[in-house]
N, C-alpha and C positions, 0 to 999 in steps of 0.2 A: 529102817522099815520095821513097823510093829508086826506082831503075830497076826493081828486082825487084818492088816493090809495084805500080808502074804496069803492068808487063807482066802481073802476076797479075790485075789488074783487067781487062786486055784479054782474057786467057784466059777469065775468067768471063763476059765479054760476048760470047764466041763467036768472037773473032778467031782464025782458023786459023793465022796466021803467028806469033802471040804465043808459042806453046809452043816453036817453033823458035828464037825469040830468047831465051827464058828459059834453056834448057839451057846455053848457053855461059857465061851469067852465074852460074849456081849450081853448075855441074859440079864445080869445084875444092872448093867447100864441102861438096857432097854426097860427094865422094870422101874428104875428110878425115873426115867423119862416119862413112862406111862403114869406113874404116881404124880409127877408134876403136872402132867396134862389133866389128870382127873381132879386135882386140887382146884383147878380153874373152872371146873364144871359146877353146875347147880347141885345143891344137896339132894340126896335121894336118888342119885344116878344108879341105874341098875347094872351098868357095866363096871366090872372090877378091873384094877390095873393088870392083874395076871391075864385075864381074858383079853384085854386090849393088846398086851404083848404077844400073846399067841396068835391073835387074828392078824396083827401087823407082820409077824414072822411069816405066816402063811402067804401073805401078799408079797413079801420081799423075797422069800427063798422057797416058796412052794413049787409044786410040780409045774404049774402054769406060769410061774414068774419068769419073765424074760428081761430082767433088769441087770444092768452092768454098773458096778460101782468103781469109781476111780480110786477112792481111798477111804479111810476110816471116817472122815468128816462127811463125805458124800453118803456113805452108808447110814450114818446116824441122822443125817438130814432127810434121807428118804424114809427112814423109820418114823421120824417125827411127822412127816407129811402123811404117811400111811395111817398113823394114829389119828391125825386130824380128820382125815376123810372118814375113818370108821366112826368117830364121834359125831360127825355131821350126818352121816347116813343113819345112825341110831336116832339122832334128834329128829330127823325128817320122818322116820318110821313112827316114832312116838306121836308126833304132831298129826300125821295122817290118821293114825288110829284114834286120836283124841277127837278128831273132826269127822268121825264116821267112816274112816277108811276100811274098817272091817265089815261094814254093812254091804249087803248084796243089793245091786240095783234091780228094780222091778219095773217092767214095762207096764205102765198104768193102763194102757189101752187093752192089753191082753189079760189084765187082772179081772177076773170075774168072781163076783160073789155067787156062791152056789144057789140056784133057784129053789129047788126043793130042799129046804133046810130041816135037819132033825130038830126036834123040840128044844133041846138044850142050846143048839146054835142059834135058833130063832130068838130064844130068850136073851142070849148074849148080844145078838145084833140089836135087839130092842133096847137093852140097857145102854149099849154103846151109842145108839141113835139118840137116846134121851140126853146123854152127856154131850153129844155133838150139838144138839138143838140148844143146849144151855148157852153156848157161846157162838154158834154159827147157825142161826135158824134157817137161812137160805140154803145152806148145804144139806141140812136135814130134810128140807122140803124137796130138794132135787133127788135125794136118795129115795124118799117115799114115792115120788112120781115115777122114777126110773125103775126101782126095784120092786116095789109092792104093786104099783098100778101097771107097770110095763110100758110106759110111754117111751118114745124115742127121745133123743136129745132135742130135736127140733120141736116136738110136741111139748116137751117140758118147758122149753124156752117160751113158746107161745102161751102156755098156761100160766107161767110166772110173770110174763110181760117183760122179759129180759132178752138180751141178745143170745144167739147160739154160742158165741165164744165164751160168754159168761157161764152158761150152763156147762160147756165142755171143761172149763177150768175148775168150776165148782165140783163137778162130778169126779174129776181126777183127784182133786184134793180129798173129797169125802171118802172115796174108795180107799185111798192110802191111809187116811186117818182111821177109818173103821177097821181096816185090816190090821193095823198096828194095835189098836185098842183091844180087838178080839184076841189077838195073839198074846198080848200082855195079860189078859184075864186068864188065859190057859196056863201061863207059866206058874210054876210052884212058888208060893210066897216063902220068903226066907225068914 
């Protein structure tokens, strides 16, 4: 029976010192396992093998870990599985962020453009409205009728000769687009 197997048995029996004795014995092998896993990942990965080992160790032997290992092979199999899960979670997080996961959802119905605008904001809105009109003239018309004239959505639909649903969709789109454009204009240029 190897030292690792004996220490694993002590860990399972609740010996608090055993986990501290185990890490130095298995660290190099875990580090090699992590390096092999990382070699299979796409270039430019932000997670380093050392960080992967530490995260896997916390999952295997941390305070909340309630895992029993039959032997050395079972331990390293569990370590490999923990590393795989960490890499998958990291990839999911990156994909979520790449696809706008960090953005905050805004309820478009509750989003209101302020009615009495200071001059600077009115100029920003006017410039953004001109940009909107360049590629989405109907949306710009809906904004003019709703915001500047004060028509309801039903009145704007009658005025434009379109359905209420069309005005509702267009108004939601236009508010979100203008909100984003005006916020972008306020951000400092790099």
